[in-house]
N, C-alpha and C positions, 0 to 999 in steps of 0.2 A: 356514244351512240350504240345502238345494238341492232341485232338482226331483224330483218322484216318479218312481219307477223301475218298469218292468214286472216281471211275475212271474218270468220266466225269462231267462237271458242268451241273446244271439244266438250262433249258431255261426259260427266264423270258421275258414278253412283256414289254416294256417300254411305259407308258401311257403319252400321250401329254398333256401338261397343258391346262386348260380351260382358254380362253381369257376373260377378263372382258369388258363388253360394255362400250363404252365411253358415258359420259353424254353430253347433248346438252349445259349445262351451264359450266362456268369456274370452275376451281378447287381451292377450298379454302383449305389450308393445315390444316386439323384437324388431329393431330397425337395422336393415342392411344398408349401409351406406353405399351409394353408387354414382357413376361419371354422367354426363348429360343425356330419352325420351320415353311402356305404359299399359294397361287395360284389365283383362279379365282373367279368371282362373278356371281351369277345367279340372274337376275332380273325377277320378275314376271309380264312380260308385253309382249305381242305378237305384234311385229311391222311389221308383214307380210302383214296386211290389208291395202289397199289403198283406201281411200274414197274421193269422190268429195268434193270440198270446201264447196258447200252449205249444203251438207248432214252433213259434219264435223261440221259446225257451228250450225246446228240444233241439232246434237248429243250433242255438248258441252253445249248447252242451256238447254237441258233436264237433262243430267247427266254429269257434268264437270269431266274430266279426273283426277284421283288421282295421283298426282305427287310422283313418287316413289324416296326415297333417293338413291343416287348412291355412293357406297363405294368400294374402290380397295386397296388391300395391297400395301404398298410402297416397294421400291426396297430392302431395308434393312430387310424385314419381312422373307427372305428365306435363311439367313446365308451368310457367306462368298462365298460359292459356287453359291448362287442363286438357289439351287436345293432342299433345305430342306423344308419339308412341315408340320412340326409340331413344336409346341412349347410346353414347360412344366411348370407346376405350381403345387404348393400344394393348398389344398382346401382353398378358401376364401382369397387368398393373392391378392394383387394389382400386375399387371402384365403388361409386355410391349407387345403390340400388334398394330404394326405400320400400320395405315390405313390413306388414303387420302379420304376426302369427297368432292364430286363435288356438285356445286350449294349451296343453302342456308342450312347451318348448324344449323340454329335455331330450337329448339324444337325437336331435335333428341333424340332418346333413343337407348340403346343396351340391348340385351337379348341373353342368351346362349341357344343353341338348341342341345339336345343330338343327336349324330350320330346314337346311338343304335336304337331309336324309333321315332326320330323326334320330341320329345316333348320338349316344351320351359320350361326352368327351372326358377322358380321365376318370380317376376313381372319386367317389363321393368324398367331400371335405366337411369336417364339423361346421355346423352353423353356430358361430359365436358373435360377440359383440364386435369383433373385428370385421373390417370391410372384407367382402368376398373378392377373389382374385379373378380376373378375366381369363378366358382361355388363352393359350399361347398360339393358337392358329387363327389367322383372320377370317372372319365370316359372321353370320347372323346367328344368334343363339337366343333360346329361352331358358330360364332358370327352373330347375326341378328341385322341390323340397322333399326329403324323404325321411322316413323312420322305418328301420328294418327294410322290409321288402316293398312297403307301401310307398307311393310317390304321387305328388301333385305337381303338375306343370303349370306354371304361371306364364300365360301366353302374351301377356303385355305388362310392362314394356319389352320390347325387343332390344337385345344387347348387339350393337354392331362393333366388332372388333376390326380395327383399321389396320392397313398395311402402313408401317412407319415410312415417313418421307424419305429417310436415308436409304431406302431400298431401291429408290429410283436411280437408275444408272444413265447419266447424261440426259437425253430426251426421252428415254424409255422406262417403263415399268412392266415387267412380265410380258413383252411383246406388244404393249399398247403405247402408242406415241402420246406423251404428255407434253413435252417441250421443256423450256427452262423459264424459271421465274426471274423477275427483275433483279431480285437481290442475289441470286445465283450469278447473274452477269456482271453486276457492279460491285458486289460484295458489301459488307456492312459499314465500309468506311465512310459511305455517303448517307448513312443513317436508314438505309433500307434493308433491314435484315429479316423482313417478314416472309415466312414460308408456311405452307400448311403443316399441321402436326402429322397427318397421315391421309391415306386415301381409303375410301370405301370400296371394296371389290364388288363388282356387279356382274352377276350371271343371268342368262335369259330367263330362267325359271323364277327369278326373284324380282323382276321388273314391276310386278303388282304389288310388291310388299308395301303396306301402309307406313308411311313415316309420321303422319298425323292424320287427323280426322279427314281432311280434304286433299292431302297430299301423298303421292306415292313415289317410290324410288325412281320409276322411269321419268318422272317430271324433270329430273336434275341431270339426266345423262347428257353429255356433250353431243350436239348435232354436227358432228364432223364426218369425214370421209372413211371412217373405220367401222362401217356398219357390220362387217362380218368378222370383226375382231373381238374375241371373248377370251377372258373376262375383259370388262371395261373398268375404269376407276373414276371415282367421283369424290370431289372434296365437298363436305356439307357442314355447315355451322348450325347447331340446333337452335341458336338464337333467331336465325332467320325463320325457321318453322314456327317458333312461338310467335313472332312478330306477325307473320301472315296470317296465323289462325286468330290472333287478337284482332286484326283488321277485319276479318270476316264476321267475327263475333259482334264488333262494333256496328257493322253493316246491317246485320240481321239477327244473329244469335239464334235462340231456340224458336223465335217466331217464324224464321224462315230457313227451315232445314234444307231447302233445295238450292240454296245459294252455293255456287261453286266458283272455283278459281281455275283459270287455264294459264299454265306456266309455259311461255313461249321460249324462254331460255333460262336455264338454271346455271349449273356448273359449266364454265368453259375452260378447257385446258389452255394453257398459254399457247400452245401451237395453234390450236383453232382460233383463239382470240386475235392473234396477229393476222388472221385472214378475214376477219369481220371488218367491213367498211365502217369508218368513223368510230370504231370501238376505242375506248381509252387504252393507253399502253399498259397501265397497271389496273385494269378493270377488277372491280370487286367480284366479278363472276369467277374469277380465277381462284378466289379464296373461300368459295362456298357459302358467302353470306349476302348474296344478291340474286334476284330473279326478275325477269321481265314478265309481267302479268297482265292478263285481261280479266275484268270481273263485271258481269252484268248486274250492276248494283241495284237498278230499278226493277229488274225481272222482266223486261219487256222483250227478251230474246234477241236484243241487238246490243252491240257495243258502240257507244257514242261518247262524245265529249262529256256529256251530262254524267255518265256512269263514272268516268275517270275523275272528275271533279269531286264527286261523292267519296270515292276511294281515297283521294289526296286528304280530304277533311278528316276521314277516319284514320289514316296514318298519323296526322298531326295529333289527334286525340290519344291514340295509343302511345305515341312518344312522350306526350305530357304525363300520362298515367305511369309509364314505364321508362325513365330516363335512361336506364342501362341499355334500351333497345333502340336508342336514337341512330340515325343513319341517314342515307341518301334517298332522294326522292326525285325522280325525273319523269316528266310527262312529254310523250312524243305524239304530236298531232300534225306533224308535217305531211304535205302531199305525197312525200316518198313512202309513207306507210298507208296501206289501204284502210286500216282501222286504227284508232288511237289505242295506245298501251301505256303501261307505267313501269319504271324501274323502281323497285324497292330494295333497299339494302340495310344491314344492321352493322355498319362500319364503326360505330362508336362516336361519331361526331356528325352533326346536322350539316346537310348539303341539300341545295335545291336548284333545278335547272329545267329548261324546256328544250325539246329538239324537234 
């Protein structure tokens, strides 16, 4: 069982993806291999000025135009759904980060730029066929592709560098209460060795950061009694983001861009999960691959059993099409809850229940 939910879902605007500009050159496939979510490219060049040919030649002779490298994420950079906007890594690890480089790929470098303060981290590294290496400091980053002093920043996907799990000391991580996982209490001798790989660090200014087309970082923060404790920490599995976006696509897709999802409960720290009435002792919410959601599937402005049945059918279709995203599905329609809602997870095996 999970937490009670409010009467109506919150409204959330869907942000349109930024389109990358096309290079005048042909595309040479330079793939940067990266870890698990995506978007557009901002080029620092103003192409709105139109100059006569004679003046253009004179300008070029005085100060030749600096050619900007052009980089765009490949189609597989955004997950199965094509809607996931973040990838995850541990500090200093080689990652998959699929990009296509247009034009001459010689002498290119890459560098990570912090979203928090737009500061470049470390020295530029040569862009080669080897996988790029994640920053050593946890946080959220964009990749910048450079040549000499020219630089192109790829704004999606965002790279989320996690805090490794082993930095948690007892119940605490950097002053934030996490609690202990079941496997920490009983050990691996009873077959329960699962713990998260790491934690995403959440600061107030990043709560609106898009994780996918319909989901943002704030959707997954634990609803506990630590409102004034920052930074907070979240466990998040990108497979859940993909599954939820695929469900929304099945329900409406491009024909219903207004379709939204209201996440009532995303990540739950073990400490908080133990305080939730009727919550499973080893709830999937603790592992970042579960969410309690409401979706107005028929668009009538209300959340009813009819909506949730439509969502359940969509979940079944998504799991048939993507067996690797199979998981749990629970429908909660009891009078204990003011409006019905669904639990959806990507645990790796099929489970169904009602509550």
